[in-house]
C-alpha positions in Angstrom: 1.5 -18.6 9.2 -0.3 -21.7 8.4 -0.1 -23.2 4.9 -3.9 -22.7 4.6 -3.6 -18.9 5.3 -0.8 -18.5 2.7 -2.7 -20.3 0.0 -5.9 -18.4 0.8 -4.1 -15.1 0.4 -2.4 -16.3 -2.8 -5.8 -17.3 -4.2 -7.5 -13.9 -3.9 -7.6 -11.6 -6.8 -5.2 -9.0 -5.4 -5.3 -7.1 -8.7 -9.0 -6.6 -8.4 -8.4 -5.2 -4.9 -5.8 -2.8 -6.3 -8.2 -1.8 -9.1 -10.8 -1.0 -6.4 -8.2 1.1 -4.5 -7.3 3.0 -7.7 -11.0 3.7 -8.4 -11.5 4.9 -4.8 -8.4 7.1 -4.7 -9.3 8.5 -8.1 -12.4 10.0 -6.7 -10.2 12.4 -4.7 -12.7 12.5 -1.8 -12.3 11.9 1.9 -14.7 9.0 1.9 -12.9 7.4 -1.1 -9.6 7.7 0.7 -11.0 6.2 3.8 -12.4 3.2 1.9 -9.2 2.8 0.0 -7.1 2.8 3.2 -9.4 0.1 4.6 -8.9 -2.0 1.5 -5.1 -1.4 1.7 -5.1 -2.5 5.3 -6.8 -5.8 4.2 -4.1 -6.2 1.5 -1.3 -5.5 4.0 -2.7 -8.1 6.4 -2.6 -10.6 3.6 0.9 -9.6 2.6 2.0 -10.1 6.3 1.4 -13.8 5.7 4.0 -13.9 2.9 7.8 -13.9 3.4 8.3 -10.4 1.9 6.5 -7.1 2.0 8.3 -5.9 -1.1 5.3 -6.4 -3.5 3.1 -4.3 -1.2 5.7 -1.5 -0.8 6.2 -1.3 -4.6 2.5 -1.1 -5.2 2.1 1.6 -2.5 4.9 3.6 -4.1 3.2 3.4 -7.5 -0.1 4.5 -6.0 1.5 7.4 -4.3 3.4 8.5 -7.4 0.1 8.7 -9.3 -1.5 10.7 -6.5 1.5 12.7 -5.5 -0.4 16.0 -5.4 -2.9 14.8 -2.8 -1.4 15.2 0.6 -4.3 13.6 2.3 -3.6 10.1 0.9 -0.1 9.7 2.2 -1.2 11.2 5.6 -4.0 8.6 5.9 -1.7 5.8 4.9 0.8 6.9 7.5 -1.9 7.1 10.1 -2.9 3.5 9.3 0.7 2.4 9.6 1.0 1.5 6.0 3.5 4.2 4.9 6.3 6.1 6.5 7.5 9.1 4.5 10.6 9.4 6.8 11.5 5.7 6.3 11.1 5.8 2.6 12.8 9.1 2.2 15.8 7.9 4.2 15.9 4.7 2.1 15.9 6.6 -1.1 18.7 8.9 0.1 20.8 5.9 1.2 20.4 4.3 -2.3 21.5 7.6 -3.9 24.7 7.8 -1.8 25.5 4.1 -1.9 24.7 2.8 -5.4 
């Protein structure tokens, strides 16, 4: 990662992108989900330039909690490689058994 790429990503208004994702997923339509996933892919690519993906994972979890009754959103995120229900389920179980 070049220093320029890191600062370019740091300078974008990530919260505006997240607000757009919220608005798109709030529509509850297939086209809204598709547009939201494209925006999330862009955010994930930016986060790939940073040392940790923790911020992205936490934000994705919050998004999925708010839209937990919509099975299409987690499926689309998994298809895009942004979310793995198996990985996150196993991680949650590991934390519960090893506090």
